[in-house]
Predicted model as a PDB file, atoms N, CA, C, CB and O in Angstrom, pLDDT in the B-factor column:
MODEL        1                                                                  
ATOM      1  N   MET A   1      13.440  31.022  14.212  1.00 75.00           N  
ATOM      2  CA  MET A   1      14.238  31.338  13.047  1.00 75.00           C  
ATOM      3  C   MET A   1      15.141  30.178  12.647  1.00 75.00           C  
ATOM      4  CB  MET A   1      15.064  32.572  13.308  1.00 75.00           C  
ATOM      5  O   MET A   1      15.343  29.922  11.460  1.00 75.00           O  
ATOM      6  N   GLY A   2      15.685  29.474  13.646  1.00 84.00           N  
ATOM      7  CA  GLY A   2      16.560  28.346  13.363  1.00 84.00           C  
ATOM      8  C   GLY A   2      15.817  27.198  12.702  1.00 84.00           C  
ATOM      9  O   GLY A   2      16.388  26.478  11.883  1.00 84.00           O  
ATOM     10  N   ALA A   3      14.535  27.019  13.055  1.00 87.00           N  
ATOM     11  CA  ALA A   3      13.744  25.937  12.471  1.00 87.00           C  
ATOM     12  C   ALA A   3      13.499  26.181  10.987  1.00 87.00           C  
ATOM     13  CB  ALA A   3      12.407  25.791  13.208  1.00 87.00           C  
ATOM     14  O   ALA A   3      13.488  25.242  10.191  1.00 87.00           O  
ATOM     15  N   ILE A   4      13.307  27.424  10.623  1.00 91.00           N  
ATOM     16  CA  ILE A   4      13.070  27.741   9.210  1.00 91.00           C  
ATOM     17  C   ILE A   4      14.334  27.503   8.393  1.00 91.00           C  
ATOM     18  CB  ILE A   4      12.600  29.204   9.050  1.00 91.00           C  
ATOM     19  O   ILE A   4      14.268  26.983   7.280  1.00 91.00           O  
ATOM     20  N   LEU A   5      15.485  27.883   8.943  1.00 93.00           N  
ATOM     21  CA  LEU A   5      16.749  27.640   8.261  1.00 93.00           C  
ATOM     22  C   LEU A   5      17.000  26.144   8.100  1.00 93.00           C  
ATOM     23  CB  LEU A   5      17.902  28.293   9.027  1.00 93.00           C  
ATOM     24  O   LEU A   5      17.410  25.688   7.033  1.00 93.00           O  
ATOM     25  N   LEU A   6      16.754  25.389   9.163  1.00 93.00           N  
ATOM     26  CA  LEU A   6      16.908  23.931   9.085  1.00 93.00           C  
ATOM     27  C   LEU A   6      15.948  23.343   8.058  1.00 93.00           C  
ATOM     28  CB  LEU A   6      16.668  23.284  10.463  1.00 93.00           C  
ATOM     29  O   LEU A   6      16.323  22.440   7.310  1.00 93.00           O  
ATOM     30  N   PHE A   7      14.713  23.843   8.013  1.00 94.00           N  
ATOM     31  CA  PHE A   7      13.739  23.389   7.023  1.00 94.00           C  
ATOM     32  C   PHE A   7      14.268  23.597   5.608  1.00 94.00           C  
ATOM     33  CB  PHE A   7      12.407  24.127   7.204  1.00 94.00           C  
ATOM     34  O   PHE A   7      14.209  22.682   4.786  1.00 94.00           O  
ATOM     35  N   PHE A   8      14.784  24.793   5.316  1.00 94.00           N  
ATOM     36  CA  PHE A   8      15.276  25.072   3.966  1.00 94.00           C  
ATOM     37  C   PHE A   8      16.492  24.221   3.613  1.00 94.00           C  
ATOM     38  CB  PHE A   8      15.624  26.545   3.832  1.00 94.00           C  
ATOM     39  O   PHE A   8      16.612  23.754   2.481  1.00 94.00           O  
ATOM     40  N   ILE A   9      17.383  24.019   4.560  1.00 94.00           N  
ATOM     41  CA  ILE A   9      18.558  23.179   4.297  1.00 94.00           C  
ATOM     42  C   ILE A   9      18.129  21.746   4.000  1.00 94.00           C  
ATOM     43  CB  ILE A   9      19.531  23.208   5.500  1.00 94.00           C  
ATOM     44  O   ILE A   9      18.616  21.136   3.049  1.00 94.00           O  
ATOM     45  N   LEU A  10      17.223  21.210   4.807  1.00 94.00           N  
ATOM     46  CA  LEU A  10      16.743  19.846   4.584  1.00 94.00           C  
ATOM     47  C   LEU A  10      15.981  19.729   3.271  1.00 94.00           C  
ATOM     48  CB  LEU A  10      15.855  19.402   5.740  1.00 94.00           C  
ATOM     49  O   LEU A  10      16.118  18.731   2.564  1.00 94.00           O  
ATOM     50  N   MET A  11      15.188  20.727   2.942  1.00 95.00           N  
ATOM     51  CA  MET A  11      14.417  20.664   1.700  1.00 95.00           C  
ATOM     52  C   MET A  11      15.322  20.737   0.472  1.00 95.00           C  
ATOM     53  CB  MET A  11      13.392  21.796   1.659  1.00 95.00           C  
ATOM     54  O   MET A  11      15.122  19.991  -0.487  1.00 95.00           O  
ATOM     55  N   ILE A  12      16.301  21.615   0.492  1.00 95.00           N  
ATOM     56  CA  ILE A  12      17.211  21.725  -0.650  1.00 95.00           C  
ATOM     57  C   ILE A  12      17.985  20.427  -0.836  1.00 95.00           C  
ATOM     58  CB  ILE A  12      18.185  22.906  -0.459  1.00 95.00           C  
ATOM     59  O   ILE A  12      18.091  19.905  -1.946  1.00 95.00           O  
ATOM     60  N   SER A  13      18.520  19.917   0.260  1.00 94.00           N  
ATOM     61  CA  SER A  13      19.276  18.666   0.186  1.00 94.00           C  
ATOM     62  C   SER A  13      18.383  17.505  -0.249  1.00 94.00           C  
ATOM     63  CB  SER A  13      19.921  18.354   1.541  1.00 94.00           C  
ATOM     64  O   SER A  13      18.789  16.690  -1.078  1.00 94.00           O  
ATOM     65  N   GLY A  14      17.183  17.423   0.297  1.00 95.00           N  
ATOM     66  CA  GLY A  14      16.264  16.343  -0.046  1.00 95.00           C  
ATOM     67  C   GLY A  14      15.803  16.394  -1.489  1.00 95.00           C  
ATOM     68  O   GLY A  14      15.714  15.357  -2.147  1.00 95.00           O  
ATOM     69  N   VAL A  15      15.512  17.577  -1.986  1.00 95.00           N  
ATOM     70  CA  VAL A  15      15.059  17.712  -3.373  1.00 95.00           C  
ATOM     71  C   VAL A  15      16.184  17.372  -4.346  1.00 95.00           C  
ATOM     72  CB  VAL A  15      14.544  19.138  -3.637  1.00 95.00           C  
ATOM     73  O   VAL A  15      15.946  16.733  -5.371  1.00 95.00           O  
ATOM     74  N   ILE A  16      17.403  17.793  -4.031  1.00 94.00           N  
ATOM     75  CA  ILE A  16      18.539  17.431  -4.885  1.00 94.00           C  
ATOM     76  C   ILE A  16      18.725  15.921  -4.892  1.00 94.00           C  
ATOM     77  CB  ILE A  16      19.835  18.129  -4.407  1.00 94.00           C  
ATOM     78  O   ILE A  16      18.973  15.328  -5.942  1.00 94.00           O  
ATOM     79  N   SER A  17      18.607  15.295  -3.723  1.00 95.00           N  
ATOM     80  CA  SER A  17      18.762  13.842  -3.632  1.00 95.00           C  
ATOM     81  C   SER A  17      17.672  13.105  -4.402  1.00 95.00           C  
ATOM     82  CB  SER A  17      18.749  13.403  -2.176  1.00 95.00           C  
ATOM     83  O   SER A  17      17.933  12.071  -5.016  1.00 95.00           O  
ATOM     84  N   LEU A  18      16.470  13.627  -4.370  1.00 95.00           N  
ATOM     85  CA  LEU A  18      15.366  12.983  -5.092  1.00 95.00           C  
ATOM     86  C   LEU A  18      15.453  13.217  -6.592  1.00 95.00           C  
ATOM     87  CB  LEU A  18      14.031  13.492  -4.573  1.00 95.00           C  
ATOM     88  O   LEU A  18      15.269  12.287  -7.377  1.00 95.00           O  
ATOM     89  N   ALA A  19      15.728  14.431  -6.988  1.00 95.00           N  
ATOM     90  CA  ALA A  19      15.713  14.780  -8.407  1.00 95.00           C  
ATOM     91  C   ALA A  19      16.927  14.232  -9.144  1.00 95.00           C  
ATOM     92  CB  ALA A  19      15.652  16.285  -8.573  1.00 95.00           C  
ATOM     93  O   ALA A  19      16.808  13.776 -10.281  1.00 95.00           O  
ATOM     94  N   SER A  20      18.087  14.274  -8.510  1.00 94.00           N  
ATOM     95  CA  SER A  20      19.302  13.834  -9.174  1.00 94.00           C  
ATOM     96  C   SER A  20      20.255  13.201  -8.163  1.00 94.00           C  
ATOM     97  CB  SER A  20      19.982  15.012  -9.893  1.00 94.00           C  
ATOM     98  O   SER A  20      21.152  13.870  -7.651  1.00 94.00           O  
ATOM     99  N   PRO A  21      20.065  11.924  -7.876  1.00 94.00           N  
ATOM    100  CA  PRO A  21      20.948  11.280  -6.906  1.00 94.00           C  
ATOM    101  C   PRO A  21      22.407  11.240  -7.356  1.00 94.00           C  
ATOM    102  CB  PRO A  21      20.468   9.879  -6.638  1.00 94.00           C  
ATOM    103  O   PRO A  21      23.315  11.196  -6.525  1.00 94.00           O  
ATOM    104  N   GLU A  22      22.633  11.255  -8.674  1.00 94.00           N  
ATOM    105  CA  GLU A  22      24.010  11.290  -9.167  1.00 94.00           C  
ATOM    106  C   GLU A  22      24.701  12.589  -8.751  1.00 94.00           C  
ATOM    107  CB  GLU A  22      24.036  11.139 -10.699  1.00 94.00           C  
ATOM    108  O   GLU A  22      25.868  12.577  -8.358  1.00 94.00           O  
ATOM    109  N   THR A  23      23.984  13.701  -8.839  1.00 92.00           N  
ATOM    110  CA  THR A  23      24.541  14.992  -8.423  1.00 92.00           C  
ATOM    111  C   THR A  23      24.808  15.004  -6.930  1.00 92.00           C  
ATOM    112  CB  THR A  23      23.592  16.139  -8.797  1.00 92.00           C  
ATOM    113  O   THR A  23      25.849  15.493  -6.489  1.00 92.00           O  
ATOM    114  N   ALA A  24      23.880  14.472  -6.145  1.00 93.00           N  
ATOM    115  CA  ALA A  24      24.079  14.415  -4.698  1.00 93.00           C  
ATOM    116  C   ALA A  24      25.296  13.563  -4.352  1.00 93.00           C  
ATOM    117  CB  ALA A  24      22.826  13.857  -4.003  1.00 93.00           C  
ATOM    118  O   ALA A  24      26.062  13.913  -3.454  1.00 93.00           O  
ATOM    119  N   TRP A  25      25.479  12.450  -5.056  1.00 93.00           N  
ATOM    120  CA  TRP A  25      26.651  11.606  -4.820  1.00 93.00           C  
ATOM    121  C   TRP A  25      27.921  12.346  -5.214  1.00 93.00           C  
ATOM    122  CB  TRP A  25      26.537  10.284  -5.604  1.00 93.00           C  
ATOM    123  O   TRP A  25      28.922  12.284  -4.500  1.00 93.00           O  
ATOM    124  N   GLN A  26      27.887  13.042  -6.339  1.00 92.00           N  
ATOM    125  CA  GLN A  26      29.059  13.783  -6.800  1.00 92.00           C  
ATOM    126  C   GLN A  26      29.441  14.868  -5.798  1.00 92.00           C  
ATOM    127  CB  GLN A  26      28.796  14.403  -8.179  1.00 92.00           C  
ATOM    128  O   GLN A  26      30.626  15.083  -5.542  1.00 92.00           O  
ATOM    129  N   LEU A  27      28.458  15.546  -5.235  1.00 90.00           N  
ATOM    130  CA  LEU A  27      28.733  16.598  -4.267  1.00 90.00           C  
ATOM    131  C   LEU A  27      29.266  16.055  -2.949  1.00 90.00           C  
ATOM    132  CB  LEU A  27      27.485  17.400  -4.014  1.00 90.00           C  
ATOM    133  O   LEU A  27      30.069  16.712  -2.286  1.00 90.00           O  
ATOM    134  N   SER A  28      28.822  14.849  -2.561  1.00 89.00           N  
ATOM    135  CA  SER A  28      29.238  14.319  -1.270  1.00 89.00           C  
ATOM    136  C   SER A  28      30.488  13.450  -1.345  1.00 89.00           C  
ATOM    137  CB  SER A  28      28.121  13.530  -0.672  1.00 89.00           C  
ATOM    138  O   SER A  28      31.381  13.598  -0.511  1.00 89.00           O  
ATOM    139  N   LYS A  29      30.575  12.555  -2.311  1.00 89.00           N  
ATOM    140  CA  LYS A  29      31.694  11.613  -2.381  1.00 89.00           C  
ATOM    141  C   LYS A  29      32.437  11.605  -3.710  1.00 89.00           C  
ATOM    142  CB  LYS A  29      31.200  10.245  -2.105  1.00 89.00           C  
ATOM    143  O   LYS A  29      33.639  11.342  -3.741  1.00 89.00           O  
ATOM    144  N   GLY A  30      31.760  11.882  -4.778  1.00 86.00           N  
ATOM    145  CA  GLY A  30      32.336  11.728  -6.106  1.00 86.00           C  
ATOM    146  C   GLY A  30      33.550  12.580  -6.380  1.00 86.00           C  
ATOM    147  O   GLY A  30      34.427  12.188  -7.150  1.00 86.00           O  
ATOM    148  N   TRP A  31      33.613  13.748  -5.757  1.00 86.00           N  
ATOM    149  CA  TRP A  31      34.748  14.643  -6.001  1.00 86.00           C  
ATOM    150  C   TRP A  31      36.045  14.069  -5.454  1.00 86.00           C  
ATOM    151  CB  TRP A  31      34.488  16.008  -5.379  1.00 86.00           C  
ATOM    152  O   TRP A  31      37.126  14.528  -5.823  1.00 86.00           O  
ATOM    153  N   GLN A  32      35.958  13.071  -4.578  1.00 89.00           N  
ATOM    154  CA  GLN A  32      37.151  12.487  -3.974  1.00 89.00           C  
ATOM    155  C   GLN A  32      37.833  11.465  -4.879  1.00 89.00           C  
ATOM    156  CB  GLN A  32      36.793  11.838  -2.664  1.00 89.00           C  
ATOM    157  O   GLN A  32      38.998  11.128  -4.668  1.00 89.00           O  
ATOM    158  N   PHE A  33      37.121  10.979  -5.871  1.00 86.00           N  
ATOM    159  CA  PHE A  33      37.622   9.906  -6.724  1.00 86.00           C  
ATOM    160  C   PHE A  33      37.676  10.365  -8.176  1.00 86.00           C  
ATOM    161  CB  PHE A  33      36.742   8.652  -6.591  1.00 86.00           C  
ATOM    162  O   PHE A  33      36.896  11.216  -8.603  1.00 86.00           O  
ATOM    163  N   GLU A  34      38.594   9.795  -8.912  1.00 86.00           N  
ATOM    164  CA  GLU A  34      38.724  10.119 -10.322  1.00 86.00           C  
ATOM    165  C   GLU A  34      38.062   9.019 -11.150  1.00 86.00           C  
ATOM    166  CB  GLU A  34      40.217  10.291 -10.717  1.00 86.00           C  
ATOM    167  O   GLU A  34      38.355   7.841 -10.951  1.00 86.00           O  
ATOM    168  N   ASP A  35      37.190   9.381 -12.059  1.00 86.00           N  
ATOM    169  CA  ASP A  35      36.495   8.451 -12.956  1.00 86.00           C  
ATOM    170  C   ASP A  35      35.711   7.379 -12.201  1.00 86.00           C  
ATOM    171  CB  ASP A  35      37.493   7.787 -13.882  1.00 86.00           C  
ATOM    172  O   ASP A  35      35.745   6.207 -12.578  1.00 86.00           O  
ATOM    173  N   ALA A  36      35.012   7.767 -11.147  1.00 87.00           N  
ATOM    174  CA  ALA A  36      34.221   6.814 -10.369  1.00 87.00           C  
ATOM    175  C   ALA A  36      32.733   7.057 -10.631  1.00 87.00           C  
ATOM    176  CB  ALA A  36      34.541   6.937  -8.846  1.00 87.00           C  
ATOM    177  O   ALA A  36      32.304   8.186 -10.871  1.00 87.00           O  
ATOM    178  N   GLU A  37      31.972   5.987 -10.580  1.00 90.00           N  
ATOM    179  CA  GLU A  37      30.524   6.054 -10.761  1.00 90.00           C  
ATOM    180  C   GLU A  37      29.845   5.384  -9.564  1.00 90.00           C  
ATOM    181  CB  GLU A  37      30.093   5.373 -12.101  1.00 90.00           C  
ATOM    182  O   GLU A  37      30.338   4.370  -9.071  1.00 90.00           O  
ATOM    183  N   PRO A  38      28.729   5.930  -9.091  1.00 90.00           N  
ATOM    184  CA  PRO A  38      28.024   5.309  -7.972  1.00 90.00           C  
ATOM    185  C   PRO A  38      27.284   4.049  -8.424  1.00 90.00           C  
ATOM    186  CB  PRO A  38      27.038   6.306  -7.341  1.00 90.00           C  
ATOM    187  O   PRO A  38      26.854   3.946  -9.573  1.00 90.00           O  
ATOM    188  N   SER A  39      27.144   3.106  -7.514  1.00 92.00           N  
ATOM    189  CA  SER A  39      26.401   1.888  -7.837  1.00 92.00           C  
ATOM    190  C   SER A  39      24.904   2.165  -7.751  1.00 92.00           C  
ATOM    191  CB  SER A  39      26.797   0.727  -6.886  1.00 92.00           C  
ATOM    192  O   SER A  39      24.477   3.194  -7.226  1.00 92.00           O  
ATOM    193  N   ASP A  40      24.119   1.233  -8.273  1.00 95.00           N  
ATOM    194  CA  ASP A  40      22.658   1.380  -8.221  1.00 95.00           C  
ATOM    195  C   ASP A  40      22.151   1.381  -6.783  1.00 95.00           C  
ATOM    196  CB  ASP A  40      21.979   0.254  -9.011  1.00 95.00           C  
ATOM    197  O   ASP A  40      21.196   2.089  -6.463  1.00 95.00           O  
ATOM    198  N   VAL A  41      22.777   0.601  -5.922  1.00 96.00           N  
ATOM    199  CA  VAL A  41      22.372   0.541  -4.518  1.00 96.00           C  
ATOM    200  C   VAL A  41      22.595   1.897  -3.843  1.00 96.00           C  
ATOM    201  CB  VAL A  41      23.152  -0.567  -3.774  1.00 96.00           C  
ATOM    202  O   VAL A  41      21.753   2.349  -3.067  1.00 96.00           O  
ATOM    203  N   VAL A  42      23.698   2.529  -4.129  1.00 94.00           N  
ATOM    204  CA  VAL A  42      23.990   3.843  -3.555  1.00 94.00           C  
ATOM    205  C   VAL A  42      22.975   4.869  -4.043  1.00 94.00           C  
ATOM    206  CB  VAL A  42      25.422   4.291  -3.915  1.00 94.00           C  
ATOM    207  O   VAL A  42      22.527   5.710  -3.265  1.00 94.00           O  
ATOM    208  N   LEU A  43      22.612   4.814  -5.297  1.00 95.00           N  
ATOM    209  CA  LEU A  43      21.633   5.764  -5.833  1.00 95.00           C  
ATOM    210  C   LEU A  43      20.261   5.576  -5.180  1.00 95.00           C  
ATOM    211  CB  LEU A  43      21.516   5.604  -7.356  1.00 95.00           C  
ATOM    212  O   LEU A  43      19.567   6.552  -4.894  1.00 95.00           O  
ATOM    213  N   ILE A  44      19.877   4.326  -4.947  1.00 96.00           N  
ATOM    214  CA  ILE A  44      18.609   4.059  -4.249  1.00 96.00           C  
ATOM    215  C   ILE A  44      18.683   4.589  -2.819  1.00 96.00           C  
ATOM    216  CB  ILE A  44      18.288   2.535  -4.246  1.00 96.00           C  
ATOM    217  O   ILE A  44      17.737   5.209  -2.331  1.00 96.00           O  
ATOM    218  N   TYR A  45      19.806   4.344  -2.152  1.00 96.00           N  
ATOM    219  CA  TYR A  45      20.002   4.835  -0.791  1.00 96.00           C  
ATOM    220  C   TYR A  45      19.895   6.359  -0.740  1.00 96.00           C  
ATOM    221  CB  TYR A  45      21.364   4.380  -0.250  1.00 96.00           C  
ATOM    222  O   TYR A  45      19.276   6.902   0.175  1.00 96.00           O  
ATOM    223  N   ILE A  46      20.481   7.042  -1.694  1.00 95.00           N  
ATOM    224  CA  ILE A  46      20.438   8.504  -1.724  1.00 95.00           C  
ATOM    225  C   ILE A  46      19.007   8.990  -1.930  1.00 95.00           C  
ATOM    226  CB  ILE A  46      21.354   9.052  -2.837  1.00 95.00           C  
ATOM    227  O   ILE A  46      18.593   9.971  -1.313  1.00 95.00           O  
ATOM    228  N   ARG A  47      18.252   8.316  -2.786  1.00 96.00           N  
ATOM    229  CA  ARG A  47      16.839   8.708  -2.991  1.00 96.00           C  
ATOM    230  C   ARG A  47      16.014   8.497  -1.728  1.00 96.00           C  
ATOM    231  CB  ARG A  47      16.220   7.906  -4.151  1.00 96.00           C  
ATOM    232  O   ARG A  47      15.198   9.347  -1.372  1.00 96.00           O  
ATOM    233  N   VAL A  48      16.221   7.369  -1.048  1.00 97.00           N  
ATOM    234  CA  VAL A  48      15.498   7.106   0.205  1.00 97.00           C  
ATOM    235  C   VAL A  48      15.880   8.151   1.251  1.00 97.00           C  
ATOM    236  CB  VAL A  48      15.803   5.671   0.733  1.00 97.00           C  
ATOM    237  O   VAL A  48      15.019   8.651   1.975  1.00 97.00           O  
ATOM    238  N   ALA A  49      17.157   8.476   1.330  1.00 96.00           N  
ATOM    239  CA  ALA A  49      17.602   9.510   2.265  1.00 96.00           C  
ATOM    240  C   ALA A  49      16.975  10.858   1.918  1.00 96.00           C  
ATOM    241  CB  ALA A  49      19.137   9.621   2.258  1.00 96.00           C  
ATOM    242  O   ALA A  49      16.652  11.636   2.816  1.00 96.00           O  
ATOM    243  N   GLY A  50      16.799  11.141   0.634  1.00 96.00           N  
ATOM    244  CA  GLY A  50      16.147  12.379   0.214  1.00 96.00           C  
ATOM    245  C   GLY A  50      14.704  12.456   0.681  1.00 96.00           C  
ATOM    246  O   GLY A  50      14.248  13.510   1.124  1.00 96.00           O  
ATOM    247  N   VAL A  51      13.986  11.349   0.584  1.00 97.00           N  
ATOM    248  CA  VAL A  51      12.598  11.302   1.072  1.00 97.00           C  
ATOM    249  C   VAL A  51      12.569  11.561   2.569  1.00 97.00           C  
ATOM    250  CB  VAL A  51      11.938   9.932   0.750  1.00 97.00           C  
ATOM    251  O   VAL A  51      11.736  12.324   3.059  1.00 97.00           O  
ATOM    252  N   ILE A  52      13.475  10.930   3.289  1.00 96.00           N  
ATOM    253  CA  ILE A  52      13.529  11.117   4.743  1.00 96.00           C  
ATOM    254  C   ILE A  52      13.865  12.568   5.085  1.00 96.00           C  
ATOM    255  CB  ILE A  52      14.571  10.164   5.375  1.00 96.00           C  
ATOM    256  O   ILE A  52      13.290  13.133   6.016  1.00 96.00           O  
ATOM    257  N   GLU A  53      14.778  13.167   4.351  1.00 96.00           N  
ATOM    258  CA  GLU A  53      15.128  14.576   4.596  1.00 96.00           C  
ATOM    259  C   GLU A  53      13.936  15.491   4.374  1.00 96.00           C  
ATOM    260  CB  GLU A  53      16.285  15.006   3.690  1.00 96.00           C  
ATOM    261  O   GLU A  53      13.710  16.406   5.165  1.00 96.00           O  
ATOM    262  N   VAL A  54      13.179  15.267   3.327  1.00 96.00           N  
ATOM    263  CA  VAL A  54      11.998  16.097   3.068  1.00 96.00           C  
ATOM    264  C   VAL A  54      10.968  15.911   4.178  1.00 96.00           C  
ATOM    265  CB  VAL A  54      11.376  15.750   1.696  1.00 96.00           C  
ATOM    266  O   VAL A  54      10.385  16.889   4.647  1.00 96.00           O  
ATOM    267  N   LEU A  55      10.742  14.686   4.597  1.00 96.00           N  
ATOM    268  CA  LEU A  55       9.780  14.431   5.675  1.00 96.00           C  
ATOM    269  C   LEU A  55      10.221  15.073   6.982  1.00 96.00           C  
ATOM    270  CB  LEU A  55       9.593  12.929   5.874  1.00 96.00           C  
ATOM    271  O   LEU A  55       9.405  15.673   7.683  1.00 96.00           O  
ATOM    272  N   VAL A  56      11.484  14.954   7.313  1.00 95.00           N  
ATOM    273  CA  VAL A  56      12.000  15.582   8.533  1.00 95.00           C  
ATOM    274  C   VAL A  56      11.917  17.108   8.414  1.00 95.00           C  
ATOM    275  CB  VAL A  56      13.467  15.136   8.802  1.00 95.00           C  
ATOM    276  O   VAL A  56      11.629  17.789   9.398  1.00 95.00           O  
ATOM    277  N   GLY A  57      12.163  17.638   7.241  1.00 94.00           N  
ATOM    278  CA  GLY A  57      12.032  19.077   7.035  1.00 94.00           C  
ATOM    279  C   GLY A  57      10.628  19.567   7.322  1.00 94.00           C  
ATOM    280  O   GLY A  57      10.449  20.580   7.998  1.00 94.00           O  
ATOM    281  N   PHE A  58       9.622  18.855   6.812  1.00 94.00           N  
ATOM    282  CA  PHE A  58       8.243  19.246   7.103  1.00 94.00           C  
ATOM    283  C   PHE A  58       7.913  19.072   8.572  1.00 94.00           C  
ATOM    284  CB  PHE A  58       7.274  18.438   6.258  1.00 94.00           C  
ATOM    285  O   PHE A  58       7.187  19.886   9.142  1.00 94.00           O  
ATOM    286  N   TYR A  59       8.428  18.034   9.191  1.00 94.00           N  
ATOM    287  CA  TYR A  59       8.202  17.818  10.626  1.00 94.00           C  
ATOM    288  C   TYR A  59       8.771  18.993  11.427  1.00 94.00           C  
ATOM    289  CB  TYR A  59       8.851  16.478  11.093  1.00 94.00           C  
ATOM    290  O   TYR A  59       8.113  19.514  12.327  1.00 94.00           O  
ATOM    291  N   VAL A  60       9.987  19.402  11.094  1.00 93.00           N  
ATOM    292  CA  VAL A  60      10.624  20.524  11.779  1.00 93.00           C  
ATOM    293  C   VAL A  60       9.809  21.799  11.572  1.00 93.00           C  
ATOM    294  CB  VAL A  60      12.071  20.720  11.275  1.00 93.00           C  
ATOM    295  O   VAL A  60       9.611  22.568  12.513  1.00 93.00           O  
ATOM    296  N   LEU A  61       9.348  22.020  10.376  1.00 90.00           N  
ATOM    297  CA  LEU A  61       8.607  23.237  10.077  1.00 90.00           C  
ATOM    298  C   LEU A  61       7.298  23.316  10.860  1.00 90.00           C  
ATOM    299  CB  LEU A  61       8.326  23.320   8.589  1.00 90.00           C  
ATOM    300  O   LEU A  61       6.942  24.376  11.375  1.00 90.00           O  
ATOM    301  N   PHE A  62       6.591  22.209  10.947  1.00 91.00           N  
ATOM    302  CA  PHE A  62       5.266  22.239  11.555  1.00 91.00           C  
ATOM    303  C   PHE A  62       5.250  21.996  13.060  1.00 91.00           C  
ATOM    304  CB  PHE A  62       4.410  21.231  10.899  1.00 91.00           C  
ATOM    305  O   PHE A  62       4.227  22.230  13.704  1.00 91.00           O  
ATOM    306  N   THR A  63       6.353  21.533  13.634  1.00 90.00           N  
ATOM    307  CA  THR A  63       6.341  21.280  15.071  1.00 90.00           C  
ATOM    308  C   THR A  63       7.118  22.320  15.878  1.00 90.00           C  
ATOM    309  CB  THR A  63       6.904  19.917  15.344  1.00 90.00           C  
ATOM    310  O   THR A  63       7.000  22.354  17.102  1.00 90.00           O  
ATOM    311  N   MET A  64       7.895  23.151  15.231  1.00 81.00           N  
ATOM    312  CA  MET A  64       8.683  24.136  15.990  1.00 81.00           C  
ATOM    313  C   MET A  64       8.214  25.533  15.720  1.00 81.00           C  
ATOM    314  CB  MET A  64      10.159  24.023  15.657  1.00 81.00           C  
ATOM    315  O   MET A  64       8.763  26.486  16.273  1.00 81.00           O  
TER     316      MET A  64                                                      
ENDMDL                                                                          
END                                                                             
């Protein structure tokens, strides 16, 4: 049961990071700053992290 919950958490986080890295940045760091924008490097990093989260989610689902 815990593996399925972890799978869903990783998939939701990964899909948000892939589909809208600006939203993922706003949810994680952006709320701390006023009138701040993420750099292009940060957005690329968030997308790469999203891919890794989705891959780890599938790994967790199929191995546990």
